[in-house]
Biopython code that builds the backbone (N, CA, C, O; Angstrom):
import numpy as np
from Bio.PDB.StructureBuilder import StructureBuilder

atoms = [
    (1, "MET", "N", (-11.622, -5.735, -3.080)),
    (1, "MET", "CA", (-11.354, -5.472, -1.692)),
    (1, "MET", "C", (-11.476, -3.964, -1.467)),
    (1, "MET", "O", (-10.961, -3.172, -2.255)),
    (2, "ASP", "N", (-12.144, -3.579, -0.411)),
    (2, "ASP", "CA", (-12.270, -2.177, -0.043)),
    (2, "ASP", "C", (-11.334, -1.849, 1.102)),
    (2, "ASP", "O", (-11.137, -2.665, 2.002)),
    (3, "TYR", "N", (-10.760, -0.667, 1.072)),
    (3, "TYR", "CA", (-9.924, -0.172, 2.149)),
    (3, "TYR", "C", (-10.612, 1.035, 2.773)),
    (3, "TYR", "O", (-11.186, 1.861, 2.064)),
    (4, "ILE", "N", (-10.556, 1.136, 4.086)),
    (4, "ILE", "CA", (-11.169, 2.258, 4.780)),
    (4, "ILE", "C", (-10.123, 2.913, 5.665)),
    (4, "ILE", "O", (-9.114, 2.305, 6.021)),
    (5, "GLU", "N", (-10.387, 4.167, 6.013)),
    (5, "GLU", "CA", (-9.488, 4.855, 6.922)),
    (5, "GLU", "C", (-9.903, 4.537, 8.346)),
    (5, "GLU", "O", (-10.990, 4.905, 8.790)),
    (6, "ARG", "N", (-9.020, 3.848, 9.054)),
    (6, "ARG", "CA", (-9.318, 3.390, 10.411)),
    (6, "ARG", "C", (-9.737, 4.541, 11.320)),
    (6, "ARG", "O", (-10.679, 4.393, 12.099)),
    (7, "SER", "N", (-9.055, 5.690, 11.238)),
    (7, "SER", "CA", (-9.366, 6.808, 12.131)),
    (7, "SER", "C", (-10.791, 7.319, 11.930)),
    (7, "SER", "O", (-11.435, 7.748, 12.887)),
    (8, "VAL", "N", (-11.282, 7.276, 10.706)),
    (8, "VAL", "CA", (-12.655, 7.723, 10.420)),
    (8, "VAL", "C", (-13.656, 6.780, 11.085)),
    (8, "VAL", "O", (-14.614, 7.234, 11.710)),
    (9, "VAL", "N", (-13.440, 5.477, 10.954)),
    (9, "VAL", "CA", (-14.364, 4.493, 11.532)),
    (9, "VAL", "C", (-14.326, 4.554, 13.057)),
    (9, "VAL", "O", (-15.375, 4.538, 13.702)),
    (10, "VAL", "N", (-13.133, 4.622, 13.635)),
    (10, "VAL", "CA", (-13.023, 4.687, 15.092)),
    (10, "VAL", "C", (-13.748, 5.921, 15.619)),
    (10, "VAL", "O", (-14.462, 5.842, 16.619)),
    (11, "LYS", "N", (-13.569, 7.047, 14.959)),
    (11, "LYS", "CA", (-14.233, 8.283, 15.390)),
    (11, "LYS", "C", (-15.756, 8.131, 15.332)),
    (11, "LYS", "O", (-16.456, 8.529, 16.264)),
    (12, "LYS", "N", (-16.267, 7.557, 14.245)),
    (12, "LYS", "CA", (-17.716, 7.389, 14.112)),
    (12, "LYS", "C", (-18.271, 6.424, 15.160)),
    (12, "LYS", "O", (-19.340, 6.667, 15.720)),
    (13, "VAL", "N", (-17.553, 5.333, 15.427)),
    (13, "VAL", "CA", (-18.008, 4.373, 16.434)),
    (13, "VAL", "C", (-17.990, 5.021, 17.816)),
    (13, "VAL", "O", (-18.921, 4.833, 18.600)),
    (14, "MET", "N", (-16.937, 5.784, 18.120)),
    (14, "MET", "CA", (-16.828, 6.437, 19.421)),
    (14, "MET", "C", (-17.902, 7.508, 19.610)),
    (14, "MET", "O", (-18.331, 7.759, 20.737)),
    (15, "GLU", "N", (-18.341, 8.145, 18.513)),
    (15, "GLU", "CA", (-19.369, 9.189, 18.601)),
    (15, "GLU", "C", (-20.769, 8.607, 18.798)),
    (15, "GLU", "O", (-21.689, 9.320, 19.201)),
    (16, "THR", "N", (-20.928, 7.331, 18.517)),
    (16, "THR", "CA", (-22.242, 6.700, 18.610)),
    (16, "THR", "C", (-22.643, 6.515, 20.071)),
    (16, "THR", "O", (-21.839, 6.072, 20.891)),
    (17, "LYS", "N", (-23.869, 6.850, 20.383)),
    (17, "LYS", "CA", (-24.396, 6.653, 21.739)),
    (17, "LYS", "C", (-24.903, 5.220, 21.826)),
    (17, "LYS", "O", (-25.917, 4.880, 21.218)),
    (18, "TRP", "N", (-24.195, 4.374, 22.586)),
    (18, "TRP", "CA", (-24.535, 2.966, 22.683)),
    (18, "TRP", "C", (-25.632, 2.747, 23.717)),
    (18, "TRP", "O", (-25.605, 3.331, 24.800)),
    (19, "GLU", "N", (-26.578, 1.914, 23.377)),
    (19, "GLU", "CA", (-27.633, 1.520, 24.308)),
    (19, "GLU", "C", (-27.223, 0.216, 24.972)),
    (19, "GLU", "O", (-26.543, -0.608, 24.360)),
    (20, "SER", "N", (-27.627, 0.027, 26.208)),
    (20, "SER", "CA", (-27.281, -1.223, 26.876)),
    (20, "SER", "C", (-27.933, -2.381, 26.128)),
    (20, "SER", "O", (-29.070, -2.274, 25.668)),
    (21, "GLY", "N", (-27.216, -3.467, 26.016)),
    (21, "GLY", "CA", (-27.734, -4.641, 25.317)),
    (21, "GLY", "C", (-27.543, -4.584, 23.808)),
    (21, "GLY", "O", (-28.071, -5.435, 23.092)),
    (22, "SER", "N", (-26.802, -3.603, 23.312)),
    (22, "SER", "CA", (-26.570, -3.489, 21.876)),
    (22, "SER", "C", (-25.785, -4.713, 21.400)),
    (22, "SER", "O", (-24.859, -5.159, 22.077)),
    (23, "ASP", "N", (-26.153, -5.253, 20.240)),
    (23, "ASP", "CA", (-25.502, -6.467, 19.735)),
    (23, "ASP", "C", (-24.413, -6.176, 18.700)),
    (23, "ASP", "O", (-23.907, -7.100, 18.063)),
    (24, "GLY", "N", (-24.054, -4.927, 18.529)),
    (24, "GLY", "CA", (-23.004, -4.594, 17.568)),
    (24, "GLY", "C", (-23.509, -4.276, 16.181)),
    (24, "GLY", "O", (-22.714, -3.951, 15.300)),
    (25, "ALA", "N", (-24.823, -4.361, 15.958)),
    (25, "ALA", "CA", (-25.371, -4.088, 14.629)),
    (25, "ALA", "C", (-25.114, -2.643, 14.220)),
    (25, "ALA", "O", (-24.858, -2.365, 13.048)),
    (26, "VAL", "N", (-25.181, -1.726, 15.173)),
    (26, "VAL", "CA", (-24.948, -0.314, 14.859)),
    (26, "VAL", "C", (-23.501, -0.115, 14.401)),
    (26, "VAL", "O", (-23.240, 0.611, 13.442)),
    (27, "ALA", "N", (-22.566, -0.765, 15.094)),
    (27, "ALA", "CA", (-21.158, -0.658, 14.705)),
    (27, "ALA", "C", (-20.952, -1.193, 13.290)),
    (27, "ALA", "O", (-20.209, -0.600, 12.508)),
    (28, "MET", "N", (-21.596, -2.294, 12.959)),
    (28, "MET", "CA", (-21.471, -2.860, 11.614)),
    (28, "MET", "C", (-22.047, -1.918, 10.566)),
    (28, "MET", "O", (-21.502, -1.808, 9.468)),
    (29, "GLU", "N", (-23.142, -1.239, 10.891)),
    (29, "GLU", "CA", (-23.729, -0.266, 9.969)),
    (29, "GLU", "C", (-22.767, 0.899, 9.740)),
    (29, "GLU", "O", (-22.643, 1.397, 8.621)),
    (30, "ILE", "N", (-22.088, 1.331, 10.804)),
    (30, "ILE", "CA", (-21.127, 2.426, 10.676)),
    (30, "ILE", "C", (-19.972, 2.004, 9.776)),
    (30, "ILE", "O", (-19.558, 2.758, 8.895)),
    (31, "VAL", "N", (-19.458, 0.814, 9.996)),
    (31, "VAL", "CA", (-18.349, 0.325, 9.171)),
    (31, "VAL", "C", (-18.785, 0.199, 7.711)),
    (31, "VAL", "O", (-18.048, 0.597, 6.808)),
    (32, "ALA", "N", (-19.956, -0.342, 7.479)),
    (32, "ALA", "CA", (-20.447, -0.522, 6.115)),
    (32, "ALA", "C", (-20.684, 0.812, 5.413)),
    (32, "ALA", "O", (-20.536, 0.904, 4.194)),
    (33, "ALA", "N", (-21.053, 1.851, 6.171)),
    (33, "ALA", "CA", (-21.358, 3.153, 5.583)),
    (33, "ALA", "C", (-20.116, 4.023, 5.378)),
    (33, "ALA", "O", (-20.202, 5.063, 4.725)),
    (34, "THR", "N", (-18.959, 3.619, 5.925)),
    (34, "THR", "CA", (-17.735, 4.403, 5.787)),
    (34, "THR", "C", (-17.216, 4.268, 4.366)),
    (34, "THR", "O", (-17.069, 3.153, 3.865)),
    (35, "PRO", "N", (-16.932, 5.402, 3.700)),
    (35, "PRO", "CA", (-16.452, 5.315, 2.312)),
    (35, "PRO", "C", (-15.069, 4.675, 2.231)),
    (35, "PRO", "O", (-14.250, 4.807, 3.140)),
    (36, "ALA", "N", (-14.834, 3.986, 1.132)),
    (36, "ALA", "CA", (-13.547, 3.336, 0.915)),
    (36, "ALA", "C", (-12.481, 4.383, 0.615)),
    (36, "ALA", "O", (-12.759, 5.404, -0.015)),
    (37, "ALA", "N", (-11.256, 4.120, 1.073)),
    (37, "ALA", "CA", (-10.121, 4.992, 0.798)),
    (37, "ALA", "C", (-9.623, 4.729, -0.616)),
    (37, "ALA", "O", (-9.787, 3.633, -1.151)),
    (38, "ASP", "N", (-9.017, 5.740, -1.212)),
    (38, "ASP", "CA", (-8.450, 5.620, -2.554)),
    (38, "ASP", "C", (-7.008, 5.136, -2.416)),
    (38, "ASP", "O", (-6.113, 5.926, -2.114)),
    (39, "VAL", "N", (-6.784, 3.846, -2.635)),
    (39, "VAL", "CA", (-5.456, 3.257, -2.469)),
    (39, "VAL", "C", (-5.074, 2.455, -3.707)),
    (39, "VAL", "O", (-5.921, 2.074, -4.515)),
    (40, "ALA", "N", (-3.798, 2.216, -3.826)),
    (40, "ALA", "CA", (-3.286, 1.374, -4.914)),
    (40, "ALA", "C", (-2.378, 0.316, -4.300)),
    (40, "ALA", "O", (-1.706, 0.584, -3.303)),
    (41, "PRO", "N", (-2.349, -0.877, -4.877)),
    (41, "PRO", "CA", (-1.448, -1.900, -4.351)),
    (41, "PRO", "C", (0.013, -1.466, -4.509)),
    (41, "PRO", "O", (0.369, -0.802, -5.482)),
    (42, "VAL", "N", (0.838, -1.841, -3.556)),
    (42, "VAL", "CA", (2.255, -1.499, -3.597)),
    (42, "VAL", "C", (3.041, -2.722, -4.044)),
    (42, "VAL", "O", (2.896, -3.808, -3.483)),
    (43, "THR", "N", (3.873, -2.530, -5.059)),
    (43, "THR", "CA", (4.772, -3.583, -5.524)),
    (43, "THR", "C", (6.158, -3.280, -4.964)),
    (43, "THR", "O", (6.614, -2.137, -5.007)),
    (44, "HIS", "N", (6.821, -4.297, -4.445)),
    (44, "HIS", "CA", (8.158, -4.130, -3.902)),
    (44, "HIS", "C", (9.167, -4.808, -4.815)),
    (44, "HIS", "O", (8.876, -5.834, -5.430)),
    (45, "GLY", "N", (10.338, -4.232, -4.893)),
    (45, "GLY", "CA", (11.401, -4.806, -5.708)),
    (45, "GLY", "C", (12.755, -4.399, -5.159)),
    (45, "GLY", "O", (12.868, -3.849, -4.064)),
    (46, "GLU", "N", (13.767, -4.682, -5.941)),
    (46, "GLU", "CA", (15.122, -4.264, -5.575)),
    (46, "GLU", "C", (15.908, -4.015, -6.855)),
    (46, "GLU", "O", (15.610, -4.574, -7.910)),
    (47, "TRP", "N", (16.920, -3.160, -6.732)),
    (47, "TRP", "CA", (17.795, -2.925, -7.865)),
    (47, "TRP", "C", (18.831, -4.038, -7.910)),
    (47, "TRP", "O", (19.491, -4.326, -6.912)),
    (48, "ILE", "N", (18.966, -4.659, -9.071)),
    (48, "ILE", "CA", (19.941, -5.725, -9.264)),
    (48, "ILE", "C", (21.005, -5.196, -10.220)),
    (48, "ILE", "O", (20.716, -4.865, -11.370)),
    (49, "GLU", "N", (22.238, -5.123, -9.727)),
    (49, "GLU", "CA", (23.334, -4.591, -10.533)),
    (49, "GLU", "C", (23.978, -5.704, -11.352)),
    (49, "GLU", "O", (24.256, -6.791, -10.844)),
    (50, "ASP", "N", (24.211, -5.406, -12.646)),
    (50, "ASP", "CA", (24.882, -6.399, -13.486)),
    (50, "ASP", "C", (26.399, -6.183, -13.457)),
    (50, "ASP", "O", (26.890, -5.318, -12.732)),
    (51, "ASP", "N", (27.127, -6.958, -14.232)),
    (51, "ASP", "CA", (28.593, -6.890, -14.245)),
    (51, "ASP", "C", (29.131, -5.561, -14.775)),
    (51, "ASP", "O", (30.298, -5.238, -14.557)),
    (52, "TYR", "N", (28.293, -4.789, -15.468)),
    (52, "TYR", "CA", (28.732, -3.528, -16.062)),
    (52, "TYR", "C", (28.309, -2.312, -15.243)),
    (52, "TYR", "O", (28.561, -1.177, -15.647)),
    (53, "GLY", "N", (27.667, -2.540, -14.093)),
    (53, "GLY", "CA", (27.264, -1.435, -13.231)),
    (53, "GLY", "C", (25.879, -0.883, -13.508)),
    (53, "GLY", "O", (25.468, 0.092, -12.879)),
    (54, "TYR", "N", (25.146, -1.490, -14.443)),
    (54, "TYR", "CA", (23.780, -1.051, -14.731)),
    (54, "TYR", "C", (22.826, -1.728, -13.746)),
    (54, "TYR", "O", (23.050, -2.869, -13.342)),
    (55, "ASN", "N", (21.776, -1.028, -13.368)),
    (55, "ASN", "CA", (20.805, -1.573, -12.419)),
    (55, "ASN", "C", (19.495, -1.905, -13.105)),
    (55, "ASN", "O", (18.987, -1.132, -13.917)),
    (56, "ARG", "N", (18.948, -3.088, -12.761)),
    (56, "ARG", "CA", (17.700, -3.587, -13.339)),
    (56, "ARG", "C", (16.691, -3.759, -12.214)),
    (56, "ARG", "O", (17.038, -4.215, -11.125)),
    (57, "CYS", "N", (15.435, -3.391, -12.481)),
    (57, "CYS", "CA", (14.349, -3.560, -11.513)),
    (57, "CYS", "C", (13.969, -5.044, -11.448)),
    (57, "CYS", "O", (13.723, -5.676, -12.475)),
    (58, "SER", "N", (13.926, -5.591, -10.222)),
    (58, "SER", "CA", (13.568, -7.002, -10.071)),
    (58, "SER", "C", (12.086, -7.250, -10.325)),
    (58, "SER", "O", (11.694, -8.390, -10.576)),
    (59, "ALA", "N", (11.255, -6.216, -10.266)),
    (59, "ALA", "CA", (9.809, -6.389, -10.462)),
    (59, "ALA", "C", (9.413, -6.424, -11.935)),
    (59, "ALA", "O", (8.574, -7.230, -12.336)),
    (60, "CYS", "N", (10.025, -5.537, -12.754)),
    (60, "CYS", "CA", (9.598, -5.466, -14.159)),
    (60, "CYS", "C", (10.724, -5.695, -15.160)),
    (60, "CYS", "O", (10.465, -5.881, -16.349)),
    (61, "GLY", "N", (11.981, -5.683, -14.689)),
    (61, "GLY", "CA", (13.108, -5.920, -15.582)),
    (61, "GLY", "C", (13.640, -4.676, -16.262)),
    (61, "GLY", "O", (14.607, -4.760, -17.019)),
    (62, "TRP", "N", (13.032, -3.515, -16.014)),
    (62, "TRP", "CA", (13.495, -2.271, -16.632)),
    (62, "TRP", "C", (14.914, -1.973, -16.183)),
    (62, "TRP", "O", (15.259, -2.172, -15.018)),
    (63, "GLU", "N", (15.740, -1.492, -17.118)),
    (63, "GLU", "CA", (17.135, -1.215, -16.789)),
    (63, "GLU", "C", (17.460, 0.249, -17.053)),
    (63, "GLU", "O", (17.034, 0.824, -18.055)),
    (64, "TRP", "N", (18.223, 0.846, -16.134)),
    (64, "TRP", "CA", (18.670, 2.239, -16.290)),
    (64, "TRP", "C", (19.569, 2.361, -17.511)),
    (64, "TRP", "O", (20.297, 1.429, -17.851)),
    (65, "ASP", "N", (19.515, 3.525, -18.175)),
    (65, "ASP", "CA", (20.414, 3.815, -19.294)),
    (65, "ASP", "C", (21.791, 4.230, -18.805)),
    (65, "ASP", "O", (22.763, 4.180, -19.559)),
    (66, "GLU", "N", (21.881, 4.643, -17.534)),
    (66, "GLU", "CA", (23.137, 5.118, -16.976)),
    (66, "GLU", "C", (23.626, 4.147, -15.893)),
    (66, "GLU", "O", (22.837, 3.709, -15.056)),
    (67, "PRO", "N", (24.909, 3.814, -15.906)),
    (67, "PRO", "CA", (25.427, 2.936, -14.845)),
    (67, "PRO", "C", (25.276, 3.587, -13.470)),
    (67, "PRO", "O", (25.355, 4.807, -13.332)),
    (68, "GLU", "N", (25.061, 2.754, -12.470)),
    (68, "GLU", "CA", (25.011, 3.147, -11.068)),
    (68, "GLU", "C", (23.847, 4.063, -10.701)),
    (68, "GLU", "O", (23.875, 4.662, -9.626)),
    (69, "SER", "N", (22.832, 4.196, -11.542)),
    (69, "SER", "CA", (21.671, 5.027, -11.221)),
    (69, "SER", "C", (20.629, 4.206, -10.469)),
    (69, "SER", "O", (20.290, 3.096, -10.878)),
    (70, "VAL", "N", (20.124, 4.760, -9.366)),
    (70, "VAL", "CA", (19.054, 4.115, -8.604)),
    (70, "VAL", "C", (18.153, 5.196, -8.001)),
    (70, "VAL", "O", (18.576, 6.337, -7.812)),
    (71, "THR", "N", (16.924, 4.828, -7.706)),
    (71, "THR", "CA", (15.961, 5.696, -7.035)),
    (71, "THR", "C", (15.187, 4.827, -6.044)),
    (71, "THR", "O", (15.276, 3.601, -6.108)),
    (72, "PRO", "N", (14.422, 5.444, -5.122)),
    (72, "PRO", "CA", (13.623, 4.643, -4.183)),
    (72, "PRO", "C", (12.451, 3.920, -4.861)),
    (72, "PRO", "O", (11.866, 3.006, -4.280)),
    (73, "TYR", "N", (12.109, 4.332, -6.094)),
    (73, "TYR", "CA", (11.026, 3.717, -6.868)),
    (73, "TYR", "C", (11.501, 3.466, -8.283)),
    (73, "TYR", "O", (12.326, 4.213, -8.807)),
    (74, "CYS", "N", (10.984, 2.416, -8.903)),
    (74, "CYS", "CA", (11.291, 2.168, -10.308)),
    (74, "CYS", "C", (10.522, 3.178, -11.154)),
    (74, "CYS", "O", (9.299, 3.261, -11.031)),
    (75, "PRO", "N", (11.200, 3.954, -12.013)),
    (75, "PRO", "CA", (10.484, 4.927, -12.836)),
    (75, "PRO", "C", (9.584, 4.284, -13.895)),
    (75, "PRO", "O", (8.713, 4.949, -14.457)),
    (76, "HIS", "N", (9.791, 3.002, -14.166)),
    (76, "HIS", "CA", (8.990, 2.324, -15.187)),
    (76, "HIS", "C", (7.704, 1.721, -14.623)),
    (76, "HIS", "O", (6.629, 1.932, -15.185)),
    (77, "CYS", "N", (7.800, 0.967, -13.510)),
    (77, "CYS", "CA", (6.621, 0.266, -12.981)),
    (77, "CYS", "C", (6.148, 0.796, -11.629)),
    (77, "CYS", "O", (5.056, 0.446, -11.180)),
    (78, "GLY", "N", (6.961, 1.642, -10.969)),
    (78, "GLY", "CA", (6.567, 2.203, -9.685)),
    (78, "GLY", "C", (6.862, 1.336, -8.482)),
    (78, "GLY", "O", (6.455, 1.673, -7.370)),
    (79, "ALA", "N", (7.565, 0.220, -8.673)),
    (79, "ALA", "CA", (7.887, -0.667, -7.548)),
    (79, "ALA", "C", (8.698, 0.094, -6.506)),
    (79, "ALA", "O", (9.599, 0.864, -6.840)),
    (80, "LYS", "N", (8.365, -0.135, -5.246)),
    (80, "LYS", "CA", (9.061, 0.496, -4.132)),
    (80, "LYS", "C", (10.293, -0.341, -3.827)),
    (80, "LYS", "O", (10.192, -1.542, -3.577)),
    (81, "MET", "N", (11.447, 0.295, -3.851)),
    (81, "MET", "CA", (12.705, -0.431, -3.730)),
    (81, "MET", "C", (13.234, -0.466, -2.305)),
    (81, "MET", "O", (13.207, 0.537, -1.593)),
    (82, "GLY", "N", (13.721, -1.648, -1.896)),
    (82, "GLY", "CA", (14.459, -1.796, -0.674)),
    (82, "GLY", "C", (13.663, -1.807, 0.620)),
    (82, "GLY", "O", (14.264, -1.720, 1.691)),
    (83, "GLU", "N", (12.354, -1.910, 0.575)),
    (83, "GLU", "CA", (11.555, -1.947, 1.791)),
    (83, "GLU", "C", (10.537, -3.071, 1.683)),
    (83, "GLU", "O", (9.969, -3.301, 0.615)),
    (84, "GLY", "N", (10.311, -3.754, 2.764)),
    (84, "GLY", "CA", (9.284, -4.799, 2.780)),
    (84, "GLY", "C", (9.706, -6.023, 2.012)),
    (84, "GLY", "O", (10.879, -6.200, 1.683)),
    (85, "GLU", "N", (8.728, -6.872, 1.730)),
    (85, "GLU", "CA", (8.994, -8.120, 1.025)),
    (85, "GLU", "C", (9.060, -7.869, -0.475)),
    (85, "GLU", "O", (8.328, -7.036, -1.010)),
    (86, "ILE", "N", (9.930, -8.586, -1.132)),
    (86, "ILE", "CA", (10.064, -8.504, -2.570)),
    (86, "ILE", "C", (8.948, -9.325, -3.197)),
    (86, "ILE", "O", (8.729, -10.474, -2.814)),
    (87, "ASP", "N", (8.229, -8.728, -4.178)),
    (87, "ASP", "CA", (7.160, -9.454, -4.877)),
    (87, "ASP", "C", (7.762, -10.303, -5.977)),
    (87, "ASP", "O", (8.695, -9.877, -6.657)),
    (88, "ASP", "N", (7.232, -11.507, -6.155)),
    (88, "ASP", "CA", (7.719, -12.396, -7.210)),
    (88, "ASP", "C", (6.823, -12.313, -8.419)),
    (88, "ASP", "O", (7.069, -12.991, -9.417)),
]
sb = StructureBuilder()
sb.init_structure("model")
sb.init_model(0)
sb.init_chain("A")
sb.init_seg("    ")
for serial, (resi, resn, name, xyz) in enumerate(atoms, 1):
    if name == "N":
        sb.init_residue(resn, " ", resi, " ")
    sb.init_atom(name, np.array(xyz, "f"), 0.0, 1.0, " ", f" {name:<3s}", serial, name[0])
structure = sb.get_structure()
C-alpha cells in the first residue's frame, strides 16, 4: 500500500489548467506521479497493571522493571498507548 501527502496532490491538481470536457485522466496521472510518503504502521496498546504495580504492554507483553512506570509509547515495540483502537 502506498501513502501520499494529500496537500501535495491537491496543490498539483489545483495548479493544473483544466480543459473543458476533461475526463479526469490528467488528475489520475498527477495522483500516480505523486511520490509516496515515508510512513510506518501504528500499533496501539495499553498499559496493563498487575497485582504488584508493574505495567505490561498489551501489544507485545513487555513489562517495566520498575513498578508504576508508564510512557505514551512502549519502549520495546513502539506501540502507542491510550489512543485509538487497541490492536489484537
